[in-house]
Wavefront OBJ file of the C-alpha trace (Angstrom):
o trace
v 0.331 -0.115 -0.250
v 1.359 3.793 -1.003
v 2.067 5.293 1.656
v -0.064 8.598 2.360
v -0.129 11.643 4.388
v -3.956 9.892 5.320
v -2.355 6.686 6.685
v 0.723 8.429 8.774
v -1.972 10.154 11.103
v -3.829 6.772 11.192
v -1.160 5.079 12.122
v -0.164 8.025 14.842
v -3.377 7.475 15.798
v -1.901 4.280 17.543
v 0.284 5.817 20.057
v -0.383 6.492 22.852
v 2.386 8.486 25.504
v 2.796 6.835 29.159
v 0.503 8.815 31.191
v -2.169 10.521 28.722
v -5.685 8.924 28.342
v -5.126 9.700 24.312
v -3.374 8.758 21.353
v -1.909 12.382 20.204
v -3.965 12.395 17.771
v -6.809 12.943 19.868
v -5.131 14.859 22.253
v -4.843 17.554 19.548
v -0.606 17.073 19.665
v 0.321 16.341 16.029
v -0.220 19.630 14.085
v 1.421 19.257 11.050
v 2.754 15.655 8.932
v 3.921 16.089 5.494
v 5.620 14.330 3.232
v 7.898 14.591 0.351
v 9.519 12.250 -2.339
v 9.739 9.739 0.624
v 10.297 12.260 3.847
v 8.293 12.108 6.199
v 8.162 15.891 8.197
v 5.566 15.407 11.574
v 5.056 18.600 13.439
v 4.527 17.668 17.090
v 3.070 19.891 20.142
v 4.561 19.170 23.056
v 2.172 19.442 25.243
v 2.025 18.365 28.762
v 4.641 15.456 28.804
v 7.783 15.290 29.980
v 10.726 15.466 28.921
v 10.874 11.667 29.360
v 7.934 10.580 27.859
v 8.638 12.968 25.159
v 11.396 11.785 23.828
v 10.123 8.245 23.969
v 7.365 9.089 22.144
v 9.782 10.533 19.827
v 10.814 7.220 19.740
v 7.770 5.088 19.002
v 6.864 7.707 16.449
v 9.531 7.024 14.350
v 9.458 3.592 14.167
v 5.459 3.714 13.684
v 6.778 6.040 10.266
v 9.400 4.231 9.233
v 7.595 1.047 9.080
v 6.348 2.600 6.629
v 7.087 1.185 2.540
v 8.816 3.984 0.675
v 9.417 5.990 3.825
v 13.019 6.989 3.443
v 13.397 9.883 6.419
v 11.434 10.928 8.823
v 12.522 13.896 11.035
v 9.667 15.084 14.753
v 9.763 18.680 14.864
v 8.939 20.149 18.540
v 6.226 22.688 18.834
v 6.611 24.676 22.805
v 2.993 25.559 23.095
v 3.261 29.379 22.989
v 4.128 28.031 19.068
v 0.535 27.116 18.529
v -1.461 30.454 21.373
v 0.027 29.688 24.298
v 2.534 29.585 27.176
v 3.489 28.116 30.128
v 2.106 30.398 33.246
v 5.226 30.073 35.764
v 4.585 31.645 39.226
v 1.036 32.643 39.771
v 1.490 35.811 41.487
v 0.950 36.368 44.950
v 0.879 32.514 45.233
v 3.658 32.009 47.514
v 3.225 27.742 47.151
v 1.724 25.668 45.431
v 0.681 21.583 46.417
v -1.410 18.976 44.436
v -3.772 16.690 46.082
v -3.702 13.533 43.885
v -4.709 10.137 43.357
v -4.842 7.997 40.113
v -7.638 6.429 41.148
v -10.826 7.582 41.644
v -13.689 7.601 44.278
v -10.637 7.673 46.972
v -12.539 11.053 48.667
v -10.084 12.668 46.978
v -11.863 15.973 47.049
v -13.054 15.628 50.547
v -9.348 15.727 52.028
v -8.920 18.936 49.295
v -11.411 20.643 51.181
v -10.731 19.860 54.754
v -6.395 20.374 54.368
v -7.254 23.643 52.997
v -9.941 24.514 55.846
v -7.438 23.116 57.892
v -4.699 25.390 56.638
v -7.187 28.376 57.137
v -7.283 27.512 60.688
v -3.928 27.702 61.747
v -3.557 30.950 59.762
v -2.555 31.009 56.669
v -4.778 32.586 53.278
v -5.677 29.359 51.662
v -6.951 29.267 48.137
v -7.992 26.438 46.551
v -8.851 24.882 42.747
v -11.112 23.179 41.475
v -9.272 20.575 38.543
v -11.312 18.115 38.283
v -13.268 19.327 34.983
v -15.022 16.430 34.453
v -16.582 15.552 37.942
v -16.204 19.619 40.185
v -17.490 18.234 44.045
v -16.009 21.707 45.348
v -18.881 23.977 45.688
v -21.272 21.291 46.826
v -18.667 20.969 49.531
v -17.936 24.545 50.526
v -21.723 25.390 50.577
v -20.833 28.387 47.654
v -22.804 27.931 44.325
v -22.546 31.889 43.317
v -21.613 32.847 39.697
v -17.242 34.339 39.616
v -17.441 38.050 38.884
v -15.515 39.503 36.767
v -13.646 41.939 38.250
v -11.162 44.132 36.505
v -8.626 43.315 34.147
v -11.166 40.109 33.167
v -9.718 39.206 35.455
v -12.416 36.258 37.836
v -12.733 36.770 41.235
v -12.475 33.624 43.228
v -15.954 32.106 45.555
v -14.903 32.570 49.161
v -16.540 30.136 51.907
v -14.650 28.645 54.911
v -12.062 31.350 55.116
v -11.187 30.440 51.651
v -10.940 31.447 48.209
v -12.149 28.858 45.638
v -13.410 28.430 42.011
v -14.027 25.056 40.769
v -15.862 24.769 36.960
v -18.569 23.511 38.778
v -20.250 27.737 39.712
v -19.636 28.131 36.208
v -22.545 25.084 35.295
v -25.639 24.377 35.853
v -26.797 20.924 37.493
v -27.845 19.577 34.376
v -24.223 20.700 32.285
v -22.233 18.301 30.633
v -19.040 18.153 30.692
v -17.746 16.480 27.393
v -14.316 18.017 26.317
v -11.252 16.582 24.263
v -7.968 17.086 26.082
v -6.791 20.676 24.654
v -9.901 21.821 25.690
v -9.687 20.488 29.280
v -6.571 22.000 29.945
v -7.051 24.912 27.846
v -9.397 25.676 30.852
v -6.608 24.751 33.653
v -4.510 27.780 32.714
v -7.628 29.967 32.863
v -8.433 29.189 36.143
v -4.289 29.500 36.919
v -3.953 32.756 34.899
v -7.173 34.369 35.004
v -8.520 33.750 38.306
v -7.501 36.823 40.716
v -6.228 35.108 43.091
v -4.436 37.832 45.065
v -2.009 37.291 48.354
v -2.308 33.590 49.349
v 0.753 31.664 51.578
v -1.045 28.358 49.792
v -3.280 27.757 47.233
v -4.561 23.556 47.139
v -5.344 22.200 44.227
v -7.913 18.662 44.049
v -5.834 17.448 40.560
v -8.941 15.031 39.020
v -7.996 11.577 38.985
v -5.654 9.830 36.829
v -2.021 10.816 35.156
v -3.400 12.468 32.032
v -3.706 15.794 30.001
v -4.997 17.582 32.906
v -2.263 16.724 35.130
v 0.582 16.704 32.840
v -0.545 20.092 32.475
v -0.625 21.492 36.024
v 2.695 19.831 36.700
v 4.808 20.615 33.506
v 3.564 25.073 34.253
v 3.253 25.684 37.608
v 6.481 25.367 40.480
v 4.597 22.719 42.394
v 5.539 22.853 45.767
v 4.406 19.634 46.869
v 2.066 16.642 46.608
v 0.187 15.285 49.078
v -1.022 11.716 47.213
v -4.250 9.993 48.031
v -5.157 6.348 48.657
v -7.221 3.475 50.008
v -6.163 0.227 52.238
v -6.559 -1.875 48.913
v -4.188 -3.498 47.344
v -5.813 -2.300 43.351
v -6.057 1.528 44.913
v -2.348 1.582 45.303
v -1.138 0.176 41.511
v -2.922 3.215 40.235
v -1.831 5.407 42.680
v 1.885 4.184 42.581
v 1.752 5.572 38.748
v -0.052 8.290 40.328
v 3.489 9.512 42.963
v 6.116 7.716 39.765
v 4.413 10.726 38.337
v 5.061 13.412 39.993
v 9.055 11.988 41.466
v 9.454 12.091 37.383
v 9.112 15.575 36.811
v 10.985 16.444 40.519
v 7.852 17.632 42.365
v 8.826 16.058 45.956
v 5.786 14.347 47.189
v 4.809 15.517 50.751
v 3.573 12.292 51.711
v 0.708 9.558 51.441
v -3.119 10.093 53.250
v -4.837 6.683 53.941
v -8.292 7.792 53.490
v -11.311 5.457 54.055
v -9.416 3.359 56.847
v -11.237 1.540 58.208
v -15.259 2.063 58.747
v -16.068 3.073 62.778
v -20.064 2.193 63.768
v -21.637 5.273 64.912
v -23.797 3.470 67.550
v -20.652 1.071 68.960
v -18.023 2.846 67.365
v -16.074 -0.185 66.288
v -13.723 0.437 63.781
v -13.594 -2.426 60.773
v -11.136 -2.554 58.331
v -13.652 -3.283 55.321
v -10.966 -1.864 52.636
v -7.640 -4.104 54.681
v -5.319 -2.317 55.965
v -2.115 -1.327 55.948
v -1.928 -0.016 52.265
v -0.810 3.354 52.272
v 1.748 3.047 55.419
v 2.841 -0.070 52.407
v 2.795 2.659 49.683
v 4.753 5.463 51.990
v 7.398 2.769 52.987
v 8.255 1.860 48.784
v 8.458 5.422 47.990
v 10.235 6.806 51.542
v 7.550 9.444 51.694
v 5.594 9.970 54.768
v 2.901 8.853 55.782
v 1.388 12.074 56.858
v -2.821 10.660 58.035
v -4.862 7.543 58.155
v -8.270 8.977 57.980
v -10.943 6.402 58.263
v -15.137 6.380 57.608
v -17.251 8.398 59.707
v -21.095 9.801 58.829
v -19.425 12.938 60.499
v -17.963 13.579 56.973
v -20.235 12.703 54.128
v -22.962 15.027 56.161
v -20.476 18.077 56.355
v -19.781 17.499 53.019
v -23.962 16.981 51.558
v -24.597 20.203 53.892
v -20.946 22.273 52.885
v -19.789 22.249 55.259
v -16.203 20.433 56.312
v -16.195 18.387 58.887
v -12.688 20.463 59.788
v -15.146 24.100 60.179
v -18.435 22.123 60.622
v -17.513 19.762 63.979
v -12.978 20.896 64.343
v -12.608 18.659 68.339
v -14.168 15.978 66.703
v -11.924 13.142 66.273
v -11.113 12.633 62.727
v -11.015 16.448 62.312
v -7.915 16.417 64.460
v -6.470 14.322 61.725
v -6.808 16.831 59.467
v -5.008 19.378 61.349
v -2.007 17.622 62.395
v -2.569 16.298 58.537
v -2.440 20.040 57.496
v 0.359 20.550 60.428
v 2.442 18.364 59.098
v 1.617 19.793 54.982
v 2.463 23.348 56.332
v 5.960 22.165 57.691
v 7.277 20.652 54.643
v 6.427 23.959 53.067
v 8.264 25.482 55.661
v 10.915 23.979 55.412
v 11.270 23.454 51.223
v 12.898 25.567 48.642
v 11.699 27.235 45.357
v 8.752 30.201 45.877
v 9.110 32.790 49.051
v 8.239 31.003 51.714
v 4.428 31.200 53.105
v 3.290 32.691 56.305
v 1.769 29.486 57.851
v 0.982 29.813 61.267
v 1.699 27.720 63.657
l 1 2 3 4 5 6 7 8 9 10 11 12 13 14 15 16 17 18 19 20 21 22 23 24 25 26 27 28 29 30 31 32 33 34 35 36 37 38 39 40 41 42 43 44 45 46 47 48 49 50 51 52 53 54 55 56 57 58 59 60 61 62 63 64 65 66 67 68 69 70 71 72 73 74 75 76 77 78 79 80 81 82 83 84 85 86 87 88 89 90 91 92 93 94 95 96 97 98 99 100 101 102 103 104 105 106 107 108 109 110 111 112 113 114 115 116 117 118 119 120 121 122 123 124 125 126 127 128 129 130 131 132 133 134 135 136 137 138 139 140 141 142 143 144 145 146 147 148 149 150 151 152 153 154 155 156 157 158 159 160 161 162 163 164 165 166 167 168 169 170 171 172 173 174 175 176 177 178 179 180 181 182 183 184 185 186 187 188 189 190 191 192 193 194 195 196 197 198 199 200 201 202 203 204 205 206 207 208 209 210 211 212 213 214 215 216 217 218 219 220 221 222 223 224 225 226 227 228 229 230 231 232 233 234 235 236 237 238 239 240 241 242 243 244 245 246 247 248 249 250 251 252 253 254 255 256 257 258 259 260 261 262 263 264 265 266 267 268 269 270 271 272 273 274 275 276 277 278 279 280 281 282 283 284 285 286 287 288 289 290 291 292 293 294 295 296 297 298 299 300 301 302 303 304 305 306 307 308 309 310 311 312 313 314 315 316 317 318 319 320 321 322 323 324 325 326 327 328 329 330 331 332 333 334 335 336 337 338 339 340 341 342 343 344 345 346 347 348 349 350 351 352 353 354
């Protein structure tokens, strides 16, 4: 079969880099394909890929396209994001530290951890922001009890909403309850860039970013384009979660983002009537993950009904019941995160009061 640009594009659509949820064509990374007398030139956008993954992807492209009969050479040219109308964001003015709360496994209660952590940091006297970066499943407005539309302020910036001493932004503030979010990768990364660049965060000691599950476009956009001070990785005890979460820890390590530690959420169920503790999801998984990657196990948070009630009511547990046993666990978690940030290097030291 004679090689053609169409066949080349079809072959490129079979290449999916590690950590990317879609192939390079669907992700919008293939900018142009040219074929001239057996010589193929492919203009490839860097996209959200860290350098080691990008290098491996280029080699995959050369092998796949070079296997066509009649192809004598394959040249892959990299165009940075700025060439496609975007650019790296860099430090966010006024924001001292940025941390990511991450889990590559969905359904582990990551957003609940992020909301309570943000509120617990604010209770320590820090100026805190919370960015709900889960474009497909934004839940932070419900957990924070605030659903008003953000206002456009000076300079076409968007003012974040505020609740419980925390400024926050979420796609959930911009959609009604029935709006489906069915977007391709480039649109998702564009929204995240706007949330980071075009929101008037003001002066913050720390911006907590609630990442969506996985290690795809949204996660790589964040870790590539803003200077993260650290990451908190959330898991549940069972093996099926740990296998996925290990990929998340490896992703942060690959892009030189320090992992502050691991939070084991749903660490057993505590009966509200009798107080009995049952390890319904097993035990020890978070500790094993922390030991494997030589990072601290920051907290083991049990399942209690009061956490669910607080999230549904828009009042995180640490705010509604600050003396609750689990609220004290969150307070200790916030203290450890604050200590790690203050001990770190990079952006200016935050004013996180102990």
